[in-house]
Rosetta silent file (secondary structure, phi, psi, omega in degrees, C-alpha in Angstrom):
SEQUENCE: MRVALFFDGKNFYSGWKDAACSSPIDFVRLSGWLVERVGGSSLWSASYYTGIEPELPSESPSKLGPFLEMLELRPGFFVYRFPRKKRSKRCHACGAENHYTEEKEVDTTMVADMLRLAAVDAFDIMVLMSGDADLSPAVEGVRLLGKKAYVATWGKAGLSARLRKAAFGHIDLAAALDEFAMGQTDAGPARGSEDSEVVAPANMDASVDVEDGEEVFLDELKRAERKFSAGYVGVNYFVSSWRSDRLDPFPIVRRRLLNRLVEAGKIELYDAAKGDRAMRRKRRAP
SCORE:     score description
SCORE:     0.000 S_00000001
   1 L     0.000  112.971  179.610   93.777  -35.598  -16.136 S_00000001
   2 E   -82.058  132.027 -175.553   90.359  -33.993  -15.502 S_00000001
   3 E  -115.689  128.998  174.732   90.050  -30.385  -16.676 S_00000001
   4 E  -112.632  131.266  175.556   87.551  -27.838  -15.308 S_00000001
   5 E  -105.166  134.175  177.326   86.813  -24.628  -17.202 S_00000001
   6 E  -123.053  119.783 -176.799   85.568  -21.468  -15.514 S_00000001
   7 E  -105.492  117.771  167.495   84.200  -18.643  -17.623 S_00000001
   8 E   -79.458   96.126 -167.688   83.927  -15.125  -16.188 S_00000001
   9 H   -50.032  -53.199 -175.761   81.031  -14.326  -18.514 S_00000001
  10 H   -61.691  -44.287 -177.894   81.286  -10.554  -18.664 S_00000001
  11 H   -68.680  -41.844  179.719   85.067  -10.615  -19.055 S_00000001
  12 H   -65.978  -46.181 -171.649   85.080  -13.420  -21.638 S_00000001
  13 H   -68.166  -37.843 -179.808   82.247  -11.983  -23.704 S_00000001
  14 H   -65.302  -42.813 -178.555   83.815   -8.448  -23.725 S_00000001
  15 H   -68.439  -39.295  177.354   87.166   -9.794  -24.846 S_00000001
  16 H   -59.680  -37.628 -177.962   85.518  -11.980  -27.498 S_00000001
  17 H   -70.628  -46.084 -174.505   83.715   -8.957  -28.866 S_00000001
  18 H   -76.618  -45.647 -175.069   86.819   -6.696  -28.938 S_00000001
  19 H   -84.042  -35.379 -175.696   89.558   -9.113  -29.959 S_00000001
  20 H  -113.240    5.513  177.216   87.611  -11.518  -32.139 S_00000001
  21 L    52.659   36.272  176.913   84.759   -9.199  -33.272 S_00000001
  22 L    58.055   28.464  175.213   82.308  -11.845  -31.950 S_00000001
  23 L   -54.423  130.813 -174.095   83.381  -14.280  -34.671 S_00000001
  24 L   -52.385  132.841 -177.509   81.189  -17.396  -34.265 S_00000001
  25 E  -114.694  141.715  169.609   82.748  -19.943  -31.896 S_00000001
  26 L   -94.295  100.387 -174.193   82.139  -23.726  -31.660 S_00000001
  27 H   -69.254  -23.459  175.927   82.156  -24.012  -27.882 S_00000001
  28 H   -68.124  -42.061 -177.113   82.339  -27.806  -27.936 S_00000001
  29 H   -74.340  -32.430  175.253   85.467  -27.545  -30.041 S_00000001
  30 H   -61.157  -45.339  178.370   86.796  -24.732  -27.771 S_00000001
  31 H   -61.300  -42.439  177.959   86.417  -26.902  -24.690 S_00000001
  32 H   -66.362  -37.036  179.397   88.190  -29.801  -26.418 S_00000001
  33 H   -65.869  -39.587 -178.688   91.001  -27.586  -27.609 S_00000001
  34 H   -66.312  -42.774  176.796   91.533  -26.200  -24.122 S_00000001
  35 H   -55.915  -47.988  179.587   91.627  -29.704  -22.595 S_00000001
  36 H   -67.679  -42.401 -176.444   94.234  -30.741  -25.107 S_00000001
  37 H   -56.901  -34.509 -176.230   96.168  -27.427  -24.800 S_00000001
  38 L   -97.931    6.699  175.700   96.758  -27.942  -21.050 S_00000001
  39 L    82.463   20.453  178.819   97.601  -31.617  -21.319 S_00000001
  40 L   -82.513  169.966  178.792   94.304  -32.936  -19.982 S_00000001
  41 L  -115.935  -22.476  178.495   92.520  -36.138  -20.948 S_00000001
  42 E  -154.741  155.587  177.607   88.897  -35.237  -20.319 S_00000001
  43 E   -88.392  123.460  176.421   86.544  -32.319  -19.670 S_00000001
  44 E   -84.175  -48.588  175.179   85.110  -32.446  -16.134 S_00000001
  45 E  -166.240  158.686  172.898   82.911  -29.315  -16.563 S_00000001
  46 E  -129.228  107.870 -172.660   82.719  -25.900  -18.189 S_00000001
  47 E  -103.352  125.537 -177.912   80.999  -23.421  -15.858 S_00000001
  48 E  -114.029  117.371 -177.370   79.816  -20.040  -17.248 S_00000001
  49 E  -108.661  131.630  179.247   79.026  -17.293  -14.699 S_00000001
  50 E  -158.207  150.279  174.514   77.267  -14.066  -15.736 S_00000001
  51 E   -84.895  148.317 -176.547   75.041  -11.269  -14.519 S_00000001
  52 E  -118.109  127.324  177.590   71.604  -10.820  -16.011 S_00000001
  53 L   -69.096  142.039  171.759   69.993   -7.433  -16.652 S_00000001
  54 L   -72.401  130.594 -173.547   66.440   -7.039  -15.385 S_00000001
  55 L  -102.365  134.792  176.676   64.173   -6.777  -18.466 S_00000001
  56 L   -90.575  149.588  179.099   61.184   -4.385  -18.615 S_00000001
  57 L   -56.293  -26.338 -175.934   57.950   -5.429  -20.415 S_00000001
  58 L   -85.708   -8.455 -179.542   58.415   -2.578  -22.925 S_00000001
  59 L   -93.592  155.309  174.934   61.905   -3.675  -23.901 S_00000001
  60 L   -77.093  152.432 -176.056   62.893   -6.179  -26.531 S_00000001
  61 L   -61.876  144.275  178.641   64.360   -9.414  -25.259 S_00000001
  62 L   -74.000  148.319  178.574   68.118   -9.459  -24.691 S_00000001
  63 L   -74.298  -14.123 -178.209   70.345  -11.452  -27.033 S_00000001
  64 H   -65.769  -34.791 -175.355   72.156  -12.866  -23.989 S_00000001
  65 H   -56.262  -57.067 -179.536   69.223  -15.206  -23.091 S_00000001
  66 H   -60.758  -37.093  178.726   69.318  -17.311  -26.339 S_00000001
  67 H   -62.198  -45.043 -177.510   73.168  -17.381  -26.183 S_00000001
  68 H   -65.319  -39.231  178.362   73.093  -18.783  -22.613 S_00000001
  69 H   -62.054  -43.748  173.897   70.401  -21.315  -23.573 S_00000001
  70 H   -61.512  -38.535 -176.722   72.522  -22.451  -26.474 S_00000001
  71 H   -65.351  -44.697 -173.630   75.563  -22.718  -24.267 S_00000001
  72 L   -79.175    0.757  173.242   74.067  -24.866  -21.574 S_00000001
  73 L   -91.936  -10.698  178.177   72.820  -27.418  -24.167 S_00000001
  74 L   -76.351  143.299 -178.790   76.467  -28.081  -25.088 S_00000001
  75 L   -55.376  125.224  171.689   78.047  -31.203  -23.531 S_00000001
  76 L    88.025   -6.762 -177.698   79.665  -30.431  -20.206 S_00000001
  77 E   -93.452  139.164  178.226   78.586  -26.741  -20.058 S_00000001
  78 E  -134.865  131.506 -174.273   76.655  -25.345  -17.083 S_00000001
  79 E  -110.794  133.689  179.468   75.428  -21.684  -16.911 S_00000001
  80 E  -121.010  113.654 -178.678   75.041  -19.769  -13.625 S_00000001
  81 E   -98.814  135.299 -177.886   72.903  -16.616  -13.865 S_00000001
  82 E  -128.773  116.670  177.928   73.014  -13.798  -11.286 S_00000001
  83 E   -60.807  130.334  177.082   70.518  -10.948  -11.428 S_00000001
  84 L   -72.421  139.742 -177.163   72.197   -7.535  -11.672 S_00000001
  85 E   -83.588  135.253  179.944   71.364   -5.139   -8.866 S_00000001
  86 E   -79.582  136.703 -175.907   69.645   -1.819   -9.641 S_00000001
  87 E  -137.705  156.307  176.832   71.569    1.237   -8.384 S_00000001
  88 E  -142.238  152.617 -176.192   71.128    4.993   -8.619 S_00000001
  89 E  -147.901  130.581 -178.254   73.485    7.924   -8.106 S_00000001
  90 E   -94.659  137.995  177.554   72.565   11.663   -7.993 S_00000001
  91 L   -79.685  123.332 -177.656   74.786   14.151   -9.835 S_00000001
  92 L   -68.789  -24.542 -175.483   76.045   16.778   -7.451 S_00000001
  93 L   -76.630  -51.186 -172.002   76.383   19.348  -10.310 S_00000001
  94 L  -110.221  -13.279  177.653   72.905   19.186  -11.861 S_00000001
  95 L    86.761   -3.757 -177.914   70.905   17.169   -9.311 S_00000001
  96 L   -70.021  143.922 -179.945   69.823   14.569  -11.914 S_00000001
  97 E  -102.384  126.004 -177.779   69.491   11.009  -10.694 S_00000001
  98 E  -109.248  133.650 -179.666   71.184    8.404  -12.864 S_00000001
  99 E  -108.768  141.629 -177.525   70.049    4.798  -12.775 S_00000001
 100 E  -155.514  173.767  176.631   72.272    1.843  -13.582 S_00000001
 101 E  -126.287  150.891  178.918   72.852   -1.821  -12.697 S_00000001
 102 E  -136.390  149.012 -174.192   75.936   -3.591  -11.360 S_00000001
 103 L   -77.776  131.253  178.179   77.075   -7.188  -11.290 S_00000001
 104 L  -132.723  146.787  173.215   76.909   -8.848   -7.863 S_00000001
 105 L    78.593  -15.539 -173.846   77.854  -12.322   -6.571 S_00000001
 106 H   -65.237  -56.761 -176.535   79.493  -13.477   -9.821 S_00000001
 107 H   -62.642  -43.958  179.680   83.164  -13.105   -8.688 S_00000001
 108 H   -62.499  -38.699 -178.289   82.537  -14.333   -5.094 S_00000001
 109 H   -71.162  -36.980  176.503   80.646  -17.320   -6.334 S_00000001
 110 H   -61.706  -48.731  179.982   83.369  -18.175   -8.869 S_00000001
 111 H   -57.081  -47.793 -179.175   86.056  -17.912   -6.185 S_00000001
 112 H   -63.418  -39.404  179.298   84.129  -20.151   -3.813 S_00000001
 113 H   -69.039  -40.540  178.612   83.437  -22.803   -6.492 S_00000001
 114 H   -59.222  -46.606 -175.427   87.064  -22.895   -7.689 S_00000001
 115 H   -75.251  -36.259 -178.506   88.436  -23.349   -4.229 S_00000001
 116 H   -66.195  -50.769 -179.035   85.671  -25.740   -3.044 S_00000001
 117 H   -66.281  -32.269  175.008   85.989  -28.028   -6.080 S_00000001
 118 H   -67.347  -40.137 -179.268   89.772  -28.025   -5.936 S_00000001
 119 H   -64.313  -33.485  178.378   89.581  -28.954   -2.220 S_00000001
 120 L   -91.471   11.040  176.302   87.392  -31.988   -2.870 S_00000001
 121 L    62.650   40.575 -179.225   89.684  -33.099   -5.752 S_00000001
 122 L   -76.728  -23.234  178.764   86.977  -32.643   -8.410 S_00000001
 123 L  -144.170  169.596 -179.016   89.507  -31.774  -11.061 S_00000001
 124 L  -106.740  -34.068 -175.224   93.249  -31.923  -11.788 S_00000001
 125 E  -136.150  141.389 -179.602   93.749  -28.868  -13.950 S_00000001
 126 E  -121.377  142.051  174.272   91.766  -25.588  -14.101 S_00000001
 127 E  -124.984  119.857  178.102   91.461  -23.003  -16.873 S_00000001
 128 E  -103.300  123.633  176.006   89.974  -19.616  -15.873 S_00000001
 129 E   -92.052   84.566  177.959   88.692  -17.481  -18.753 S_00000001
 130 L  -174.509  157.145  175.848   89.250  -14.024  -17.292 S_00000001
 131 L  -116.555    9.021 -170.503   91.871  -11.355  -16.774 S_00000001
 132 L   -72.190  121.475  177.374   90.256   -9.899  -13.650 S_00000001
 133 H   -55.966  -29.979 -178.603   92.697   -9.169  -10.756 S_00000001
 134 H   -63.917  -16.457  179.349   89.904   -9.921   -8.261 S_00000001
 135 H   -93.625    2.730 -177.210   90.136  -13.641   -9.122 S_00000001
 136 H   -62.741  -46.504  179.453   93.858  -13.790   -8.357 S_00000001
 137 H   -58.547  -31.201  176.420   93.434  -15.123   -4.756 S_00000001
 138 H   -69.690  -40.927 -178.741   91.334  -17.998   -6.059 S_00000001
 139 H   -68.167  -40.240  177.575   93.996  -19.020   -8.605 S_00000001
 140 H   -63.497  -38.859  178.503   96.664  -18.800   -5.906 S_00000001
 141 H   -67.528  -40.053  176.818   94.530  -20.891   -3.598 S_00000001
 142 H   -61.484  -41.513  179.325   93.885  -23.557   -6.237 S_00000001
 143 H   -62.532  -42.017 -178.684   97.629  -23.761   -6.829 S_00000001
 144 H   -69.057  -20.212  177.470   98.320  -24.193   -3.125 S_00000001
 145 L   -87.676    8.176  174.332   95.855  -27.055   -3.098 S_00000001
 146 L    86.631   20.421  178.681   98.087  -28.883   -5.572 S_00000001
 147 L  -109.277  150.338  170.251   96.240  -28.154   -8.764 S_00000001
 148 E   -84.015  135.393 -179.354   97.488  -26.513  -11.990 S_00000001
 149 E  -126.682  114.637  174.368   95.665  -23.357  -12.805 S_00000001
 150 E   -96.415  160.394  172.845   95.844  -21.642  -16.224 S_00000001
 151 E  -125.637  134.707  177.953   94.402  -18.314  -17.263 S_00000001
 152 E  -122.896  132.632  174.703   93.007  -17.734  -20.795 S_00000001
 153 E  -140.384  165.056  177.391   92.199  -14.329  -22.294 S_00000001
 154 L   -83.213   81.101 -173.897   91.639  -12.743  -25.657 S_00000001
 155 L    84.142 -169.160 -179.366   95.169  -11.411  -26.022 S_00000001
 156 L  -103.286    0.444  175.058   97.011   -9.724  -23.140 S_00000001
 157 L   -67.909  129.498  177.425   94.941   -6.581  -22.956 S_00000001
 158 L    86.497    1.402 -179.763   93.075   -6.488  -19.669 S_00000001
 159 L   -87.829  118.745  179.675   95.134   -9.330  -18.139 S_00000001
 160 L   -60.233  136.748  178.743   96.027   -8.578  -14.510 S_00000001
 161 H   -67.343  -37.772  176.605   99.762   -8.840  -13.858 S_00000001
 162 H   -65.508  -39.486 -179.632   99.016  -10.514  -10.472 S_00000001
 163 H   -65.006  -41.762 -178.694   96.650  -13.015  -12.115 S_00000001
 164 H   -63.193  -43.725 -178.126   99.245  -13.920  -14.741 S_00000001
 165 H   -66.858  -31.563 -178.166  101.934  -14.493  -12.115 S_00000001
 166 H   -72.796  -25.411 -175.399   99.534  -16.599  -10.029 S_00000001
 167 L   -86.670  153.128  176.625   98.661  -18.916  -12.992 S_00000001
 168 L   -60.955  -39.413  178.809  100.722  -21.840  -14.235 S_00000001
 169 E  -164.109  166.007  177.713  100.567  -20.386  -17.763 S_00000001
 170 E  -114.801  139.290  179.512   98.628  -18.025  -20.024 S_00000001
 171 E  -113.596  122.933  178.619   96.603  -19.083  -23.047 S_00000001
 172 E   -91.788  106.025 -178.534   95.940  -16.509  -25.769 S_00000001
 173 L   -68.858  -36.737  179.217   92.477  -17.319  -27.256 S_00000001
 174 H   -63.095  -36.923  179.945   92.775  -14.670  -29.963 S_00000001
 175 H   -72.261  -17.820 -178.529   95.897  -16.209  -31.402 S_00000001
 176 H  -113.392   17.160 -176.517   94.212  -19.622  -31.604 S_00000001
 177 H   -51.668  -40.044 -179.023   90.822  -18.547  -32.894 S_00000001
 178 H   -57.439  -27.250  179.790   91.141  -20.663  -36.019 S_00000001
 179 H   -66.045  -28.023 -175.603   91.225  -23.826  -33.803 S_00000001
 180 H  -136.111   20.353  177.494   87.728  -23.437  -32.551 S_00000001
 181 E   -68.777  148.351 -178.472   85.976  -21.093  -34.912 S_00000001
 182 L   -64.485  133.842 -179.978   82.515  -22.235  -36.015 S_00000001
 183 L   100.579   -8.998  178.861   82.684  -24.235  -39.289 S_00000001
 184 E   -85.682  144.741  177.517   86.155  -25.629  -38.697 S_00000001
 185 E  -131.364  169.874  174.203   86.689  -29.416  -38.714 S_00000001
 186 L   -62.154  -20.909 -177.820   89.729  -31.658  -38.288 S_00000001
 187 L   -92.033   -9.276 -176.893   89.819  -31.961  -42.040 S_00000001
 188 E   126.428 -172.367 -175.238   89.693  -28.184  -42.590 S_00000001
 189 E   -60.197  136.159 -178.055   86.897  -25.575  -43.046 S_00000001
 190 L   -86.899  155.454  178.026   83.468  -27.095  -43.256 S_00000001
 191 L   -99.253    9.018  179.888   81.050  -26.298  -46.043 S_00000001
 192 L   126.111  144.663  178.492   78.078  -26.629  -43.695 S_00000001
 193 L  -153.365  172.243 -179.399   76.493  -29.275  -41.469 S_00000001
 194 L   -60.853  -37.747 -175.351   73.221  -29.883  -39.558 S_00000001
 195 L   -87.970   -9.794 -175.278   74.765  -28.520  -36.334 S_00000001
 196 L   -75.768  134.162  174.981   76.508  -25.534  -37.843 S_00000001
 197 L   -91.112  -16.241  176.751   74.982  -22.114  -37.151 S_00000001
 198 L  -137.961  135.742  178.460   77.276  -20.442  -39.649 S_00000001
 199 L   -92.610  126.828 -179.704   78.569  -21.800  -42.942 S_00000001
 200 L   -77.776  138.760 -179.627   82.220  -21.042  -43.527 S_00000001
 201 L   -73.134  159.450 -174.727   83.013  -19.558  -46.960 S_00000001
 202 H   -64.674  -30.754 -177.030   85.115  -21.434  -49.434 S_00000001
 203 H   -85.984   23.539  173.279   87.932  -18.943  -49.364 S_00000001
 204 H   -86.499   -8.963 -175.793   88.738  -19.571  -45.733 S_00000001
 205 L   -82.511  178.087 -170.564   91.123  -22.376  -46.698 S_00000001
 206 L   -70.435   -7.168 -175.618   94.916  -22.208  -47.194 S_00000001
 207 L   -82.621   -3.890 -179.444   94.616  -21.673  -50.962 S_00000001
 208 L   -68.379  136.482  178.655   93.857  -17.984  -50.557 S_00000001
 209 L   -71.945   98.724 -175.037   96.539  -15.700  -51.982 S_00000001
 210 H   -60.201  -43.662 -178.532   97.626  -14.059  -48.704 S_00000001
 211 H   -59.397  -49.295  179.123   99.616  -11.266  -50.255 S_00000001
 212 H   -58.491  -42.444 -179.578   96.715  -10.174  -52.500 S_00000001
 213 H   -63.981  -34.653 -179.622   94.339  -10.324  -49.533 S_00000001
 214 H   -70.762  -41.401  177.808   96.595   -8.194  -47.405 S_00000001
 215 H   -62.317  -42.650  179.934   96.952   -5.541  -50.148 S_00000001
 216 H   -64.158  -40.592  179.806   93.212   -5.388  -50.553 S_00000001
 217 H   -55.861  -50.345 -178.664   92.765   -5.141  -46.792 S_00000001
 218 H   -64.954  -37.162  177.706   95.167   -2.173  -46.638 S_00000001
 219 H   -64.368  -43.270 -178.868   93.483   -0.446  -49.597 S_00000001
 220 H   -69.633  -35.034  177.914   90.066   -0.767  -47.937 S_00000001
 221 H   -65.198  -37.347  178.657   91.442    0.485  -44.654 S_00000001
 222 H   -65.407  -36.471  177.615   92.884    3.515  -46.443 S_00000001
 223 H   -67.808  -40.165 -179.598   89.356    4.133  -47.938 S_00000001
 224 H   -67.538  -36.668  177.287   87.832    3.858  -44.484 S_00000001
 225 H   -63.176  -39.771  177.792   90.326    6.254  -43.053 S_00000001
 226 H   -65.397  -40.972 -176.676   89.422    8.834  -45.694 S_00000001
 227 H   -66.205  -37.574  176.495   85.716    8.361  -45.012 S_00000001
 228 L  -104.191   45.434 -171.685   86.268    8.801  -41.212 S_00000001
 229 L   -64.677  -23.928 -178.458   88.959   11.398  -41.473 S_00000001
 230 L   -89.846   -3.854 -174.943   87.528   13.336  -38.525 S_00000001
 231 L  -132.463 -127.203 -179.217   87.351   10.202  -36.326 S_00000001
 232 L  -149.190  166.728  175.607   88.751    6.732  -36.309 S_00000001
 233 E  -102.715  114.570 -179.824   88.217    3.276  -37.820 S_00000001
 234 E   -76.718  136.210 -177.041   86.923    0.899  -35.250 S_00000001
 235 H   -59.704  -49.916 -178.561   88.317   -2.666  -35.334 S_00000001
 236 H   -60.229  -43.939 -177.294   84.924   -4.281  -34.626 S_00000001
 237 H   -65.781  -48.635 -175.253   83.176   -2.138  -37.218 S_00000001
 238 H   -65.551  -42.414 -179.429   85.733   -2.745  -39.961 S_00000001
 239 H   -73.447  -34.780 -176.797   85.976   -6.469  -39.484 S_00000001
 240 H   -98.572  -27.578 -170.771   82.299   -7.078  -39.042 S_00000001
 241 L  -129.270  -10.097 -179.079   80.389   -4.372  -40.915 S_00000001
 242 L   -61.108  120.683 -174.589   82.635   -2.520  -43.394 S_00000001
 243 L   -84.366  124.222  179.755   80.964   -2.902  -46.809 S_00000001
 244 L  -159.188  135.029  177.273   83.295   -3.893  -49.637 S_00000001
 245 L   -80.205  -12.198 -178.124   82.993   -6.053  -52.759 S_00000001
 246 L   -96.355  -26.715  177.417   86.681   -6.721  -52.586 S_00000001
 247 L   -89.562  145.704  179.161   86.969   -7.941  -49.016 S_00000001
 248 L   -63.810  136.666 -177.942   85.727  -11.332  -47.850 S_00000001
 249 L   -75.575  -16.762 -175.534   82.396  -10.758  -45.949 S_00000001
 250 L   -79.517  118.186 -176.784   83.237  -13.352  -43.276 S_00000001
 251 H   -57.756  -30.040 -176.843   84.628  -11.624  -40.136 S_00000001
 252 H   -69.437  -30.952 -177.777   86.998  -14.467  -39.229 S_00000001
 253 H   -71.507  -43.112  178.927   88.775  -14.138  -42.615 S_00000001
 254 H   -62.304  -41.423  179.308   89.168  -10.413  -42.118 S_00000001
 255 H   -59.222  -41.249 -179.968   90.450  -11.007  -38.567 S_00000001
 256 H   -61.161  -45.574  177.448   93.097  -13.382  -39.898 S_00000001
 257 H   -60.299  -42.352  178.173   94.307  -10.746  -42.343 S_00000001
 258 H   -59.448  -51.424 -176.823   94.233   -8.082  -39.680 S_00000001
 259 H   -59.850  -39.173  178.768   96.353  -10.219  -37.295 S_00000001
 260 H   -65.953  -43.363 -178.675   98.986  -10.849  -40.078 S_00000001
 261 H   -68.492  -33.136  176.818   99.213   -7.179  -40.922 S_00000001
 262 H   -67.490  -45.447 -177.373   99.590   -6.195  -37.246 S_00000001
 263 H   -67.431  -28.182  178.535  102.316   -8.748  -36.766 S_00000001
 264 L   -81.430   -3.017  179.290  104.018   -7.477  -39.999 S_00000001
 265 L    75.677   19.211 -179.993  103.960   -3.938  -38.623 S_00000001
 266 L   -95.204  -17.144  176.685  101.730   -2.603  -41.338 S_00000001
 267 E  -134.330  140.617  174.509   98.766   -1.850  -39.105 S_00000001
 268 E  -119.239  144.751  178.698   98.652   -0.655  -35.550 S_00000001
 269 E  -102.003  148.045  179.827   95.921   -0.996  -33.010 S_00000001
 270 E  -159.151  166.600  179.564   95.123    1.640  -30.393 S_00000001
 271 E   -92.160  119.427 -178.333   92.413    2.820  -27.998 S_00000001
 272 L   -75.456  173.413 -174.370   90.279    5.569  -29.417 S_00000001
 273 L   -60.515  -34.176 -178.229   89.024    8.509  -27.247 S_00000001
 274 L   -82.684    0.882 -179.014   85.684    6.802  -26.520 S_00000001
 275 L    92.258   -3.734  174.952   87.460    3.657  -25.370 S_00000001
 276 L   -69.494  150.237  175.496   86.820    1.699  -28.596 S_00000001
 277 E   -80.726  119.792 -175.717   89.538   -0.494  -30.059 S_00000001
 278 E  -118.844  168.240 -177.375   90.677    1.306  -33.315 S_00000001
 279 E  -139.478  154.465  176.358   93.074    0.572  -36.167 S_00000001
 280 E  -156.903  155.151  171.736   95.168    2.546  -38.650 S_00000001
 281 E   -64.007  142.273  176.873   97.834    2.000  -41.307 S_00000001
 282 L   -85.654  119.041 -177.254  101.268    2.349  -39.838 S_00000001
 283 L   -76.703  140.794  176.276  103.017    5.289  -41.368 S_00000001
 284 L   -83.238  142.389  178.070  106.615    4.858  -42.379 S_00000001
 285 L   -63.627  136.256 -177.463  109.145    7.202  -40.893 S_00000001
 286 L   -63.581    0.000    0.000  110.273    9.873  -43.442 S_00000001
């Protein structure tokens, strides 16, 4: 059973940043895990579609370029870049002209490719990495052509109800992050290899005292809440950048503890006023 993966770059990257705090991913391992997860036997292709910002000579190079170059060197991965279009809008109140860019052609090209490849029997199973409702007609069309179409997102936040109903099933990437995190191997966490971009710390294995780790995590969150008493504690900031000699410095370890504490009802996640994903200790009812 041949499996085709389609990545909606902006949607996938945004979810990866918010839900997984950009924890390093082994994309070869991710593709292999997805093939196995949907009952496939081989990867036919992994297509990554994304818009590219126009860069000015005075600006520093974008981090997206090296990421995409890394990605298209992975076996089976193909990257499709689309220049973002410059737009401007004048404020009716003050008369100021605001300049911005918007993504064009990405969604329409993805829809066309999914339907075209399904129609010529290029794959048996499709996995779409996106929660965007605009892609629902393509998933419905692929299904009508006799193919199984799954949708994969970082949790259920941002997942369109129509898209979920159109898909054969939903895959939660955030819940399975340990399966394809950088540094993992079939034998357990790696201590480093020639191909690894990140070396996993020794305390990522199962011997860690989970209860002690959770208590430390809650203590540090309490300290952060006191420091930012007038605002909020951002999930991405706390997992990736909060300085502590007591907490493991590796984001994926902190993310595991956070997930356990959320499931245990000791921490709750919410959307802050500025739209950032935030976290706080769950207060007990008096």
